[in-house]
Biopython code that builds the backbone (N, CA, C, O; Angstrom):
import numpy as np
from Bio.PDB.StructureBuilder import StructureBuilder

atoms = [
    (1, "UNK", "N", (85.469, 101.200, 73.212)),
    (1, "UNK", "CA", (84.174, 101.470, 72.489)),
    (1, "UNK", "C", (83.525, 102.117, 72.962)),
    (1, "UNK", "O", (83.438, 102.312, 74.174)),
    (2, "UNK", "N", (82.812, 102.687, 71.965)),
    (2, "UNK", "CA", (82.266, 104.278, 71.951)),
    (2, "UNK", "C", (81.226, 104.083, 72.884)),
    (2, "UNK", "O", (80.660, 103.017, 73.125)),
    (3, "UNK", "N", (80.932, 105.618, 73.591)),
    (3, "UNK", "CA", (80.417, 106.009, 74.329)),
    (3, "UNK", "C", (79.000, 106.244, 73.466)),
    (3, "UNK", "O", (78.970, 106.306, 72.236)),
    (4, "UNK", "N", (78.120, 106.333, 74.126)),
    (4, "UNK", "CA", (76.215, 105.964, 74.025)),
    (4, "UNK", "C", (76.111, 107.771, 73.787)),
    (4, "UNK", "O", (76.515, 108.548, 74.652)),
    (5, "UNK", "N", (75.624, 108.140, 72.735)),
    (5, "UNK", "CA", (75.405, 109.534, 72.489)),
    (5, "UNK", "C", (74.049, 109.911, 72.812)),
    (5, "UNK", "O", (73.059, 109.366, 72.325)),
    (6, "UNK", "N", (74.028, 111.029, 73.796)),
    (6, "UNK", "CA", (73.266, 111.506, 74.208)),
    (6, "UNK", "C", (72.271, 112.764, 73.098)),
    (6, "UNK", "O", (71.134, 113.196, 73.284)),
    (7, "UNK", "N", (73.080, 113.013, 72.163)),
    (7, "UNK", "CA", (72.602, 114.252, 71.430)),
    (7, "UNK", "C", (73.754, 113.984, 70.173)),
    (7, "UNK", "O", (74.815, 113.361, 70.199)),
    (8, "UNK", "N", (73.204, 114.587, 69.285)),
    (8, "UNK", "CA", (73.997, 114.528, 67.833)),
    (8, "UNK", "C", (73.362, 114.709, 66.660)),
    (8, "UNK", "O", (72.442, 114.075, 66.143)),
    (9, "UNK", "N", (74.023, 115.742, 66.272)),
    (9, "UNK", "CA", (73.575, 116.185, 64.479)),
    (9, "UNK", "C", (74.803, 116.682, 64.150)),
    (9, "UNK", "O", (75.825, 116.789, 64.828)),
    (10, "UNK", "N", (74.449, 117.113, 62.464)),
    (10, "UNK", "CA", (75.475, 117.397, 61.548)),
    (10, "UNK", "C", (76.630, 117.579, 61.880)),
    (10, "UNK", "O", (77.541, 117.008, 61.281)),
    (11, "UNK", "N", (76.988, 118.913, 63.520)),
    (11, "UNK", "CA", (77.711, 119.533, 63.738)),
    (11, "UNK", "C", (78.122, 119.366, 65.074)),
    (11, "UNK", "O", (78.850, 120.277, 65.470)),
    (12, "UNK", "N", (77.982, 118.860, 65.536)),
    (12, "UNK", "CA", (78.417, 118.264, 67.565)),
    (12, "UNK", "C", (78.036, 116.334, 67.649)),
    (12, "UNK", "O", (77.609, 115.560, 66.793)),
    (13, "UNK", "N", (78.273, 116.219, 68.500)),
    (13, "UNK", "CA", (78.073, 114.837, 69.352)),
    (13, "UNK", "C", (78.239, 114.840, 70.754)),
    (13, "UNK", "O", (79.346, 115.126, 71.210)),
    (14, "UNK", "N", (77.026, 114.484, 71.720)),
    (14, "UNK", "CA", (77.254, 114.327, 73.138)),
    (14, "UNK", "C", (76.988, 113.728, 73.352)),
    (14, "UNK", "O", (75.806, 113.523, 73.079)),
    (15, "UNK", "N", (77.713, 112.744, 74.070)),
    (15, "UNK", "CA", (78.189, 111.876, 74.712)),
    (15, "UNK", "C", (77.872, 111.655, 76.333)),
    (15, "UNK", "O", (76.916, 112.276, 76.797)),
    (16, "UNK", "N", (78.578, 110.865, 77.126)),
    (16, "UNK", "CA", (78.492, 110.571, 78.597)),
    (16, "UNK", "C", (80.374, 111.454, 79.096)),
    (16, "UNK", "O", (80.690, 111.835, 80.223)),
    (17, "UNK", "N", (81.081, 111.514, 78.058)),
    (17, "UNK", "CA", (82.616, 112.747, 78.304)),
    (17, "UNK", "C", (82.575, 113.671, 78.286)),
    (17, "UNK", "O", (83.183, 114.331, 79.129)),
    (18, "UNK", "N", (82.016, 114.102, 77.553)),
    (18, "UNK", "CA", (82.278, 115.314, 76.880)),
    (18, "UNK", "C", (81.490, 115.876, 75.041)),
    (18, "UNK", "O", (80.434, 115.269, 74.863)),
    (19, "UNK", "N", (81.728, 116.516, 74.236)),
    (19, "UNK", "CA", (80.951, 116.875, 72.862)),
    (19, "UNK", "C", (82.135, 116.778, 72.372)),
    (19, "UNK", "O", (83.184, 116.770, 73.015)),
    (20, "UNK", "N", (81.977, 116.684, 70.974)),
    (20, "UNK", "CA", (82.683, 116.380, 69.529)),
    (20, "UNK", "C", (82.266, 117.002, 68.339)),
    (20, "UNK", "O", (81.586, 116.501, 67.443)),
    (21, "UNK", "N", (82.939, 118.640, 68.437)),
    (21, "UNK", "CA", (82.923, 119.296, 67.577)),
    (21, "UNK", "C", (83.466, 118.564, 66.384)),
    (21, "UNK", "O", (84.657, 118.264, 66.306)),
    (22, "UNK", "N", (82.467, 118.242, 65.331)),
    (22, "UNK", "CA", (82.740, 118.165, 63.831)),
    (22, "UNK", "C", (83.394, 119.128, 63.088)),
    (22, "UNK", "O", (82.709, 120.135, 63.267)),
    (23, "UNK", "N", (84.586, 119.507, 62.143)),
    (23, "UNK", "CA", (84.817, 119.610, 61.332)),
    (23, "UNK", "C", (85.184, 120.675, 62.236)),
    (23, "UNK", "O", (84.570, 121.731, 62.390)),
    (24, "UNK", "N", (85.845, 120.443, 62.601)),
    (24, "UNK", "CA", (86.915, 121.512, 63.774)),
    (24, "UNK", "C", (87.917, 122.453, 63.140)),
    (24, "UNK", "O", (87.694, 123.624, 62.833)),
    (25, "UNK", "N", (89.134, 121.742, 62.974)),
    (25, "UNK", "CA", (89.765, 121.912, 62.320)),
    (25, "UNK", "C", (89.917, 122.721, 60.742)),
    (25, "UNK", "O", (89.069, 122.320, 59.946)),
    (26, "UNK", "N", (90.552, 123.435, 60.372)),
    (26, "UNK", "CA", (90.881, 124.314, 59.025)),
    (26, "UNK", "C", (92.243, 123.152, 58.938)),
    (26, "UNK", "O", (92.568, 122.379, 59.840)),
    (27, "UNK", "N", (92.732, 123.258, 57.932)),
    (27, "UNK", "CA", (92.403, 122.549, 56.779)),
    (27, "UNK", "C", (90.810, 121.560, 56.360)),
    (27, "UNK", "O", (89.617, 121.770, 56.140)),
    (28, "UNK", "N", (91.628, 120.600, 56.433)),
    (28, "UNK", "CA", (91.188, 119.220, 56.322)),
    (28, "UNK", "C", (89.698, 118.820, 57.474)),
    (28, "UNK", "O", (89.346, 117.650, 57.323)),
    (29, "UNK", "N", (89.037, 119.427, 58.293)),
    (29, "UNK", "CA", (87.889, 119.325, 58.843)),
    (29, "UNK", "C", (87.723, 118.638, 60.115)),
    (29, "UNK", "O", (86.591, 118.477, 60.571)),
    (30, "UNK", "N", (88.888, 118.167, 60.803)),
    (30, "UNK", "CA", (89.164, 117.271, 61.525)),
    (30, "UNK", "C", (88.255, 117.360, 62.773)),
    (30, "UNK", "O", (87.885, 118.486, 63.105)),
    (31, "UNK", "N", (87.809, 116.164, 63.587)),
    (31, "UNK", "CA", (87.201, 117.025, 64.537)),
    (31, "UNK", "C", (88.153, 117.349, 65.740)),
    (31, "UNK", "O", (89.378, 117.308, 65.854)),
    (32, "UNK", "N", (86.841, 117.784, 66.842)),
    (32, "UNK", "CA", (88.115, 118.579, 68.364)),
    (32, "UNK", "C", (86.874, 117.127, 69.495)),
    (32, "UNK", "O", (85.747, 116.655, 69.340)),
    (33, "UNK", "N", (87.701, 117.010, 70.255)),
    (33, "UNK", "CA", (87.047, 116.608, 71.548)),
    (33, "UNK", "C", (86.643, 116.789, 72.828)),
    (33, "UNK", "O", (87.041, 115.878, 73.554)),
    (34, "UNK", "N", (85.712, 117.997, 73.637)),
    (34, "UNK", "CA", (86.378, 118.748, 74.727)),
    (34, "UNK", "C", (85.651, 117.964, 75.752)),
    (34, "UNK", "O", (84.456, 117.786, 75.517)),
    (35, "UNK", "N", (86.098, 117.500, 76.760)),
    (35, "UNK", "CA", (85.910, 116.931, 77.617)),
    (35, "UNK", "C", (84.989, 117.669, 78.586)),
    (35, "UNK", "O", (84.902, 118.863, 78.871)),
    (36, "UNK", "N", (84.371, 116.658, 78.976)),
    (36, "UNK", "CA", (83.537, 117.906, 80.082)),
    (36, "UNK", "C", (83.993, 118.043, 81.542)),
    (36, "UNK", "O", (83.347, 118.597, 82.432)),
    (37, "UNK", "N", (85.080, 117.517, 81.652)),
    (37, "UNK", "CA", (85.668, 118.122, 82.531)),
    (37, "UNK", "C", (86.619, 119.258, 82.610)),
    (37, "UNK", "O", (87.038, 119.718, 83.672)),
    (38, "UNK", "N", (86.983, 119.746, 81.257)),
    (38, "UNK", "CA", (88.248, 120.564, 81.401)),
    (38, "UNK", "C", (86.873, 121.647, 80.037)),
    (38, "UNK", "O", (86.846, 121.722, 78.809)),
    (39, "UNK", "N", (86.207, 122.104, 80.865)),
    (39, "UNK", "CA", (85.022, 123.043, 80.872)),
    (39, "UNK", "C", (85.284, 123.853, 81.806)),
    (39, "UNK", "O", (84.977, 123.368, 82.895)),
    (40, "UNK", "N", (85.801, 125.075, 81.886)),
    (40, "UNK", "CA", (85.984, 126.245, 82.742)),
    (40, "UNK", "C", (84.180, 126.984, 82.739)),
    (40, "UNK", "O", (83.368, 127.223, 83.633)),
    (41, "UNK", "N", (84.179, 127.134, 81.290)),
    (41, "UNK", "CA", (82.378, 127.873, 81.717)),
    (41, "UNK", "C", (81.528, 127.896, 79.978)),
    (41, "UNK", "O", (82.193, 128.215, 78.992)),
    (42, "UNK", "N", (80.574, 127.652, 79.901)),
    (42, "UNK", "CA", (79.995, 127.559, 78.638)),
    (42, "UNK", "C", (78.877, 128.581, 79.450)),
    (42, "UNK", "O", (78.471, 128.706, 80.605)),
    (43, "UNK", "N", (78.551, 129.466, 77.643)),
    (43, "UNK", "CA", (77.728, 130.355, 77.684)),
    (43, "UNK", "C", (76.666, 130.161, 76.223)),
    (43, "UNK", "O", (76.743, 129.329, 75.320)),
    (44, "UNK", "N", (75.593, 131.399, 76.455)),
    (44, "UNK", "CA", (74.982, 130.835, 74.920)),
    (44, "UNK", "C", (74.272, 132.044, 75.035)),
    (44, "UNK", "O", (73.833, 132.615, 76.033)),
    (45, "UNK", "N", (74.203, 132.588, 72.786)),
    (45, "UNK", "CA", (74.108, 133.690, 73.315)),
    (45, "UNK", "C", (73.838, 134.316, 71.634)),
    (45, "UNK", "O", (74.543, 133.997, 70.678)),
    (46, "UNK", "N", (72.438, 135.437, 71.557)),
    (46, "UNK", "CA", (71.819, 135.310, 70.470)),
    (46, "UNK", "C", (72.366, 135.420, 69.433)),
    (46, "UNK", "O", (73.030, 136.443, 69.599)),
    (47, "UNK", "N", (72.642, 134.913, 68.006)),
    (47, "UNK", "CA", (73.331, 134.925, 67.099)),
    (47, "UNK", "C", (72.913, 136.272, 66.560)),
    (47, "UNK", "O", (71.761, 136.652, 66.347)),
    (48, "UNK", "N", (74.483, 137.185, 66.306)),
    (48, "UNK", "CA", (74.526, 138.445, 65.885)),
    (48, "UNK", "C", (76.082, 138.745, 65.612)),
    (48, "UNK", "O", (77.149, 138.370, 66.098)),
    (49, "UNK", "N", (75.589, 139.777, 64.394)),
    (49, "UNK", "CA", (77.023, 139.727, 63.867)),
    (49, "UNK", "C", (78.258, 140.086, 64.488)),
    (49, "UNK", "O", (79.374, 139.972, 63.982)),
    (50, "UNK", "N", (77.841, 140.743, 66.170)),
    (50, "UNK", "CA", (79.647, 140.732, 66.955)),
    (50, "UNK", "C", (79.437, 139.475, 67.640)),
    (50, "UNK", "O", (80.135, 139.317, 68.642)),
    (51, "UNK", "N", (78.413, 138.283, 67.249)),
    (51, "UNK", "CA", (78.973, 136.929, 68.144)),
    (51, "UNK", "C", (79.065, 136.393, 67.185)),
    (51, "UNK", "O", (79.647, 135.369, 67.542)),
    (52, "UNK", "N", (78.911, 136.309, 66.125)),
    (52, "UNK", "CA", (79.971, 135.199, 65.095)),
    (52, "UNK", "C", (78.858, 134.836, 64.114)),
    (52, "UNK", "O", (79.265, 133.974, 63.335)),
    (53, "UNK", "N", (77.369, 135.261, 63.841)),
    (53, "UNK", "CA", (77.095, 135.278, 63.146)),
    (53, "UNK", "C", (76.767, 134.527, 62.169)),
    (53, "UNK", "O", (75.975, 133.596, 62.023)),
    (54, "UNK", "N", (78.068, 135.497, 61.011)),
    (54, "UNK", "CA", (78.321, 135.124, 59.672)),
    (54, "UNK", "C", (80.235, 134.962, 59.695)),
    (54, "UNK", "O", (81.020, 135.340, 58.825)),
    (55, "UNK", "N", (80.606, 134.108, 61.323)),
    (55, "UNK", "CA", (82.177, 133.227, 61.177)),
    (55, "UNK", "C", (81.436, 131.857, 60.589)),
    (55, "UNK", "O", (80.504, 131.290, 61.160)),
    (56, "UNK", "N", (81.971, 131.484, 59.470)),
    (56, "UNK", "CA", (81.218, 130.402, 59.304)),
    (56, "UNK", "C", (82.152, 129.488, 59.555)),
    (56, "UNK", "O", (81.586, 128.436, 59.852)),
    (57, "UNK", "N", (83.713, 129.346, 59.586)),
    (57, "UNK", "CA", (84.856, 128.799, 59.898)),
    (57, "UNK", "C", (85.738, 129.901, 60.454)),
    (57, "UNK", "O", (85.612, 130.852, 59.683)),
    (58, "UNK", "N", (86.344, 130.129, 61.168)),
    (58, "UNK", "CA", (87.756, 129.740, 61.842)),
    (58, "UNK", "C", (87.774, 131.055, 62.750)),
    (58, "UNK", "O", (87.032, 131.026, 63.732)),
    (59, "UNK", "N", (88.554, 132.231, 62.529)),
    (59, "UNK", "CA", (88.249, 133.346, 63.381)),
    (59, "UNK", "C", (88.707, 134.396, 62.775)),
    (59, "UNK", "O", (89.536, 134.442, 61.866)),
    (60, "UNK", "N", (87.885, 135.645, 63.543)),
    (60, "UNK", "CA", (88.051, 136.428, 62.923)),
    (60, "UNK", "C", (89.240, 137.671, 63.754)),
    (60, "UNK", "O", (89.528, 138.716, 63.170)),
    (61, "UNK", "N", (89.700, 137.397, 64.868)),
    (61, "UNK", "CA", (90.489, 137.827, 65.790)),
    (61, "UNK", "C", (91.698, 137.025, 67.314)),
    (61, "UNK", "O", (92.487, 137.450, 68.157)),
    (62, "UNK", "N", (90.966, 135.330, 66.741)),
    (62, "UNK", "CA", (92.132, 134.610, 67.446)),
    (62, "UNK", "C", (91.985, 134.359, 69.018)),
    (62, "UNK", "O", (92.607, 133.553, 69.710)),
    (63, "UNK", "N", (90.832, 135.413, 69.454)),
    (63, "UNK", "CA", (90.619, 135.043, 70.815)),
    (63, "UNK", "C", (89.184, 133.742, 70.849)),
    (63, "UNK", "O", (89.053, 133.136, 71.912)),
    (64, "UNK", "N", (88.243, 133.412, 69.730)),
    (64, "UNK", "CA", (87.280, 132.466, 69.164)),
    (64, "UNK", "C", (87.052, 131.948, 68.356)),
    (64, "UNK", "O", (86.428, 132.496, 67.447)),
    (65, "UNK", "N", (87.465, 130.551, 68.268)),
    (65, "UNK", "CA", (87.820, 129.545, 67.267)),
    (65, "UNK", "C", (86.289, 128.889, 66.552)),
    (65, "UNK", "O", (85.666, 128.047, 67.201)),
    (66, "UNK", "N", (85.892, 129.246, 65.505)),
    (66, "UNK", "CA", (84.786, 128.632, 64.841)),
    (66, "UNK", "C", (84.444, 127.313, 64.081)),
    (66, "UNK", "O", (84.739, 127.342, 62.886)),
    (67, "UNK", "N", (83.853, 126.111, 64.565)),
    (67, "UNK", "CA", (83.860, 125.236, 63.632)),
    (67, "UNK", "C", (83.015, 125.148, 62.529)),
    (67, "UNK", "O", (81.819, 125.367, 62.725)),
    (68, "UNK", "N", (83.654, 124.686, 60.660)),
    (68, "UNK", "CA", (82.671, 124.768, 60.183)),
    (68, "UNK", "C", (81.223, 124.805, 60.068)),
    (68, "UNK", "O", (80.896, 123.620, 60.144)),
    (69, "UNK", "N", (80.174, 125.506, 59.926)),
    (69, "UNK", "CA", (78.805, 124.860, 59.792)),
    (69, "UNK", "C", (78.266, 126.191, 58.955)),
    (69, "UNK", "O", (77.869, 127.252, 59.437)),
    (70, "UNK", "N", (78.394, 125.743, 57.285)),
    (70, "UNK", "CA", (77.716, 126.806, 56.635)),
    (70, "UNK", "C", (76.214, 126.821, 56.856)),
    (70, "UNK", "O", (75.514, 126.998, 55.859)),
    (71, "UNK", "N", (75.550, 126.635, 58.202)),
    (71, "UNK", "CA", (73.866, 127.244, 58.520)),
    (71, "UNK", "C", (74.201, 128.210, 59.505)),
    (71, "UNK", "O", (73.305, 129.042, 59.640)),
    (72, "UNK", "N", (75.068, 128.362, 60.151)),
    (72, "UNK", "CA", (75.385, 129.682, 60.882)),
    (72, "UNK", "C", (74.402, 131.355, 60.477)),
    (72, "UNK", "O", (74.065, 132.089, 61.406)),
    (73, "UNK", "N", (74.326, 131.438, 60.135)),
    (73, "UNK", "CA", (73.722, 132.762, 59.903)),
    (73, "UNK", "C", (71.896, 132.765, 60.426)),
    (73, "UNK", "O", (71.105, 133.517, 60.995)),
    (74, "UNK", "N", (71.923, 131.482, 59.832)),
    (74, "UNK", "CA", (70.318, 130.683, 59.898)),
    (74, "UNK", "C", (69.698, 130.342, 61.089)),
    (74, "UNK", "O", (68.511, 130.014, 61.095)),
    (75, "UNK", "N", (70.647, 130.399, 62.521)),
    (75, "UNK", "CA", (70.641, 129.611, 63.956)),
    (75, "UNK", "C", (70.120, 130.592, 64.795)),
    (75, "UNK", "O", (70.084, 131.784, 64.491)),
    (76, "UNK", "N", (69.830, 130.256, 65.546)),
    (76, "UNK", "CA", (69.541, 131.252, 66.763)),
    (76, "UNK", "C", (70.140, 131.021, 68.046)),
    (76, "UNK", "O", (69.423, 130.908, 69.040)),
    (77, "UNK", "N", (71.266, 130.948, 68.107)),
    (77, "UNK", "CA", (71.577, 130.768, 69.363)),
    (77, "UNK", "C", (73.602, 130.041, 69.142)),
    (77, "UNK", "O", (73.736, 128.836, 68.931)),
    (78, "UNK", "N", (74.429, 130.634, 69.202)),
    (78, "UNK", "CA", (75.571, 130.242, 68.612)),
    (78, "UNK", "C", (76.367, 129.925, 70.948)),
    (78, "UNK", "O", (76.452, 130.758, 71.850)),
    (79, "UNK", "N", (76.539, 129.181, 70.942)),
    (79, "UNK", "CA", (77.410, 128.579, 72.387)),
    (79, "UNK", "C", (79.082, 129.050, 72.298)),
    (79, "UNK", "O", (79.707, 129.307, 71.269)),
    (80, "UNK", "N", (79.503, 129.069, 73.481)),
    (80, "UNK", "CA", (80.610, 129.122, 73.856)),
    (80, "UNK", "C", (81.041, 128.678, 74.984)),
    (80, "UNK", "O", (80.480, 128.708, 76.079)),
    (81, "UNK", "N", (82.400, 128.122, 74.598)),
    (81, "UNK", "CA", (83.092, 127.031, 75.476)),
    (81, "UNK", "C", (84.589, 127.831, 75.964)),
    (81, "UNK", "O", (85.494, 128.191, 75.211)),
    (82, "UNK", "N", (84.519, 127.979, 77.505)),
    (82, "UNK", "CA", (86.019, 128.458, 77.889)),
    (82, "UNK", "C", (86.402, 126.956, 78.934)),
    (82, "UNK", "O", (86.019, 126.450, 79.988)),
    (83, "UNK", "N", (87.623, 126.639, 77.594)),
    (83, "UNK", "CA", (88.354, 125.398, 78.691)),
    (83, "UNK", "C", (89.455, 125.989, 79.122)),
    (83, "UNK", "O", (89.999, 126.997, 78.671)),
    (84, "UNK", "N", (89.797, 125.247, 80.112)),
    (84, "UNK", "CA", (90.811, 125.967, 81.321)),
    (84, "UNK", "C", (92.182, 124.485, 80.750)),
    (84, "UNK", "O", (93.010, 123.989, 81.513)),
    (85, "UNK", "N", (91.938, 124.013, 78.801)),
    (85, "UNK", "CA", (93.583, 123.490, 78.603)),
    (85, "UNK", "C", (93.727, 124.679, 77.627)),
    (85, "UNK", "O", (94.732, 124.747, 76.918)),
    (86, "UNK", "N", (92.937, 125.445, 77.577)),
    (86, "UNK", "CA", (93.342, 126.417, 76.245)),
    (86, "UNK", "C", (93.023, 127.899, 76.524)),
    (86, "UNK", "O", (92.180, 128.324, 77.314)),
    (87, "UNK", "N", (93.968, 128.708, 75.620)),
    (87, "UNK", "CA", (93.008, 130.463, 75.861)),
    (87, "UNK", "C", (91.957, 130.303, 74.891)),
    (87, "UNK", "O", (90.777, 130.219, 75.232)),
    (88, "UNK", "N", (92.355, 130.258, 73.658)),
    (88, "UNK", "CA", (90.929, 130.796, 72.616)),
    (88, "UNK", "C", (89.781, 129.825, 73.150)),
    (88, "UNK", "O", (90.014, 128.630, 73.330)),
    (89, "UNK", "N", (88.967, 130.195, 73.310)),
    (89, "UNK", "CA", (87.640, 129.570, 73.153)),
    (89, "UNK", "C", (87.090, 129.261, 72.168)),
    (89, "UNK", "O", (87.409, 129.547, 71.014)),
    (90, "UNK", "N", (86.162, 128.612, 72.556)),
    (90, "UNK", "CA", (85.022, 127.996, 71.120)),
    (90, "UNK", "C", (84.112, 128.702, 71.177)),
    (90, "UNK", "O", (83.884, 129.535, 72.053)),
    (91, "UNK", "N", (83.252, 128.359, 69.904)),
    (91, "UNK", "CA", (82.187, 129.526, 69.518)),
    (91, "UNK", "C", (81.741, 127.743, 68.277)),
    (91, "UNK", "O", (82.491, 127.016, 67.627)),
    (92, "UNK", "N", (80.688, 127.729, 68.428)),
    (92, "UNK", "CA", (80.238, 126.713, 67.578)),
    (92, "UNK", "C", (78.146, 127.036, 67.693)),
    (92, "UNK", "O", (77.590, 127.795, 68.488)),
    (93, "UNK", "N", (77.776, 126.556, 67.105)),
    (93, "UNK", "CA", (76.233, 125.785, 67.170)),
    (93, "UNK", "C", (75.753, 124.790, 66.716)),
    (93, "UNK", "O", (76.439, 124.199, 65.883)),
    (94, "UNK", "N", (74.584, 124.292, 67.029)),
    (94, "UNK", "CA", (73.811, 123.050, 66.918)),
    (94, "UNK", "C", (72.812, 123.088, 65.956)),
    (94, "UNK", "O", (72.400, 124.187, 65.586)),
    (95, "UNK", "N", (72.238, 121.796, 65.370)),
    (95, "UNK", "CA", (70.755, 122.538, 64.473)),
    (95, "UNK", "C", (69.465, 122.082, 65.563)),
    (95, "UNK", "O", (68.332, 122.399, 65.201)),
    (96, "UNK", "N", (69.602, 121.427, 66.740)),
    (96, "UNK", "CA", (68.495, 121.821, 67.883)),
    (96, "UNK", "C", (69.154, 122.199, 69.280)),
    (96, "UNK", "O", (69.873, 121.531, 70.023)),
    (97, "UNK", "N", (68.785, 123.175, 69.360)),
    (97, "UNK", "CA", (69.534, 123.996, 70.117)),
    (97, "UNK", "C", (68.742, 123.777, 71.865)),
    (97, "UNK", "O", (69.352, 123.957, 72.918)),
    (98, "UNK", "N", (67.218, 123.341, 71.737)),
    (98, "UNK", "CA", (66.726, 122.605, 72.846)),
    (98, "UNK", "C", (67.456, 121.590, 73.020)),
    (98, "UNK", "O", (68.420, 121.757, 73.767)),
    (99, "UNK", "N", (67.304, 120.554, 72.556)),
    (99, "UNK", "CA", (67.698, 119.716, 72.988)),
    (99, "UNK", "C", (69.318, 119.349, 73.225)),
    (99, "UNK", "O", (69.659, 118.383, 73.907)),
    (100, "UNK", "N", (70.111, 120.101, 72.679)),
    (100, "UNK", "CA", (71.804, 120.106, 72.900)),
    (100, "UNK", "C", (71.590, 121.108, 74.295)),
    (100, "UNK", "O", (72.478, 121.338, 75.117)),
    (101, "UNK", "N", (71.108, 121.291, 74.311)),
    (101, "UNK", "CA", (71.359, 122.318, 75.896)),
    (101, "UNK", "C", (70.722, 121.520, 77.143)),
    (101, "UNK", "O", (71.154, 121.784, 78.264)),
    (102, "UNK", "N", (69.591, 120.442, 76.970)),
    (102, "UNK", "CA", (69.193, 119.276, 77.702)),
    (102, "UNK", "C", (70.075, 118.271, 78.749)),
    (102, "UNK", "O", (70.070, 117.992, 79.948)),
    (103, "UNK", "N", (71.089, 117.788, 77.122)),
    (103, "UNK", "CA", (72.105, 116.568, 76.923)),
    (103, "UNK", "C", (72.943, 117.365, 77.897)),
    (103, "UNK", "O", (73.154, 116.907, 79.020)),
    (104, "UNK", "N", (73.439, 118.558, 77.515)),
    (104, "UNK", "CA", (75.123, 119.035, 77.895)),
    (104, "UNK", "C", (74.421, 119.496, 79.542)),
    (104, "UNK", "O", (75.215, 119.293, 80.460)),
    (105, "UNK", "N", (73.423, 119.917, 79.848)),
    (105, "UNK", "CA", (73.165, 120.264, 81.382)),
    (105, "UNK", "C", (72.137, 118.344, 82.199)),
    (105, "UNK", "O", (71.693, 118.026, 83.303)),
    (106, "UNK", "N", (72.230, 117.711, 80.942)),
    (106, "UNK", "CA", (71.804, 116.254, 81.840)),
    (106, "UNK", "C", (73.444, 116.366, 82.524)),
    (106, "UNK", "O", (73.429, 116.552, 83.741)),
    (107, "UNK", "N", (74.947, 116.266, 81.837)),
    (107, "UNK", "CA", (76.031, 115.895, 82.161)),
    (107, "UNK", "C", (76.290, 116.706, 83.584)),
    (107, "UNK", "O", (77.184, 116.181, 84.248)),
    (108, "UNK", "N", (75.666, 117.925, 84.208)),
    (108, "UNK", "CA", (76.286, 119.236, 85.160)),
    (108, "UNK", "C", (76.498, 120.118, 84.694)),
    (108, "UNK", "O", (76.777, 120.908, 85.596)),
    (109, "UNK", "N", (76.580, 120.681, 83.599)),
    (109, "UNK", "CA", (77.083, 121.519, 82.917)),
    (109, "UNK", "C", (76.352, 122.684, 82.871)),
    (109, "UNK", "O", (75.280, 122.622, 82.268)),
    (110, "UNK", "N", (76.650, 123.644, 83.325)),
    (110, "UNK", "CA", (75.712, 124.861, 83.477)),
    (110, "UNK", "C", (76.010, 125.972, 82.313)),
    (110, "UNK", "O", (77.033, 126.658, 82.299)),
    (111, "UNK", "N", (74.819, 126.058, 81.200)),
    (111, "UNK", "CA", (74.803, 127.239, 80.299)),
    (111, "UNK", "C", (74.551, 127.810, 80.531)),
    (111, "UNK", "O", (73.351, 127.976, 80.753)),
    (112, "UNK", "N", (75.578, 128.795, 80.731)),
    (112, "UNK", "CA", (75.240, 130.904, 81.083)),
    (112, "UNK", "C", (74.497, 131.484, 79.732)),
    (112, "UNK", "O", (74.730, 131.240, 78.548)),
    (113, "UNK", "N", (73.502, 132.353, 80.353)),
    (113, "UNK", "CA", (73.157, 133.101, 79.280)),
    (113, "UNK", "C", (73.716, 134.536, 78.991)),
    (113, "UNK", "O", (74.087, 135.273, 79.904)),
    (114, "UNK", "N", (73.744, 134.788, 78.052)),
    (114, "UNK", "CA", (74.554, 136.017, 77.424)),
    (114, "UNK", "C", (74.419, 137.321, 77.019)),
    (114, "UNK", "O", (75.387, 137.928, 76.560)),
]
sb = StructureBuilder()
sb.init_structure("model")
sb.init_model(0)
sb.init_chain("A")
sb.init_seg("    ")
for serial, (resi, resn, name, xyz) in enumerate(atoms, 1):
    if name == "N":
        sb.init_residue(resn, " ", resi, " ")
    sb.init_atom(name, np.array(xyz, "f"), 0.0, 1.0, " ", f" {name:<3s}", serial, name[0])
structure = sb.get_structure()
């Protein structure tokens, strides 16, 4: 049975259990599911050259992996997740930042500003 979605766009889905990052894995674009319980830290940063504004897919330093998003250069914020289960953090963007933040925070996840 599928969990009810509390946020959904072309890039991510959020349900009661976690966040599904669509088009995560290179080169076929399979999704990755991040359980809320595996999130150690989540933060939001302004989209700039140094935070990944032009990183369309992949990693430039192997410390942060970005799922595919052709529209990332136009987005205002980039989110970062540090997980308990892997050392590489995840950087991603969403289509509606306010709705995404509201959905994630409703599940008890604090999004820090950086």
